[in-house]
C-alpha positions, 0 to 999 in steps of 0.5 A: 713258310714264305709270304706270297703276294698278289694285287687286288683290282684296286691296285693294292699289293697284299702279302699272305700265307697259304697252306693245304689244298682242297675244295674247302677254303679258309681265310684267317684275319689277324689282329692289331700289331699282328700279321699272318705269322700269328696263324703259322701253327694253325696253317701247319695243322690244317686238315686234309681237304682244306686250303687256308689263307692268312692275309696281312692287313695294310701296314702289317707283315708284308703288305704295304700301307694304303692311303685309307684310314684304318677303320674296321669297315675299310679293313673288311672291304680290303679283305673282300678285295683280297678274296676277290683277287683269289677268286674265293666265292665262298669260304670259312672265315676266322678272325682274332681280336681286332680281326674278329671285329673285321670278320664280323663286319665281313659276315654282315657286309658280304654274307653270301661269301661266308660259309661259317664264321669263327671269332677268336677272343674277338672285340665285341660288337660295340668295340673295345674299351682301350682302358687308357686315354688315347694320345698319338704322341704316346703311340709314336713312343710305343712304336720305338719301344721294343721292351714295351712291345715285348712285354705287351705281346707276352701279355697277350700270349701267356701260354705260348712256348715257341720262343722262335715264333715269338721273336718273329711275331715281335719283329713283325709288330715292330715294323708295323706302319705308323698308321697301324699304331695310330689308327687301329686303337681309334678304330677299335674304340669307335667301332659299334655295329650292335644295330647290325649284328643280327644280320650275321646268319651263318653258323658261328663259333666264338672261342675265348681263352679262359685266361684272357684279361684283355678282352672282357668275357662279358663282351664275348658273351653279349656278342655271341648271344646277339648272333642268332646261330652262335656257340660260345666256347671257353678254351682252357689253358690259354689267354688271348691267343689260343692259336699260339698257346694251345694250337692243337686244341684250338685247331681241333675245335675249329675244324670240328666246327667246320666239318659239321 
């Protein structure tokens, strides 16, 4: 599955994957140190009648970085520019991990565009507790440490069995921009839209892999509870990344929700 490219009205180049065809449009947003390839299996299993797009955020995958700081608000606006360039006026939206936070903000800021929302092991409405004291120099060292990145990626995909796709995911993580490494952790730790979460009115499905020890279940539960029309589902036999670990079960759950 090869990347496609477009330019937004602001002149930004964006790489993305596309699969399927039909009147129903779906947009997928990846998480930190990730890219559109995390949605490879999801796109391969797209149901008939759906046209699916997986975007590479700035500095990730094939999308060049921009001059903007990577706040989650900015990333939501970047996704909006991407969907405008594709002339997608209304669509289903799904976001994973950090991308779930971006998707929440997108649904808050551009409610007229979101038909239904799916959050997959998403960061909570009050951000993410990193669990360590952040330091730029430490993150620069992580950038160059393939062994550490491999260990971390295995930790957030514990049920993944496709080794070839895993190596592709690792390669994409290693080529993430310096801004991704330095600014995404800050953006997630600083984020807090608790006072705006009630503005999400579209039907929402929050999926949480039962083995996930990266995103706290308490955060998923309080976020799902704060969204007026939200269902929280725990998915068995997977951790932080259901679309890679149990792709068929995840796709069935998501498309059944879209089809209702």
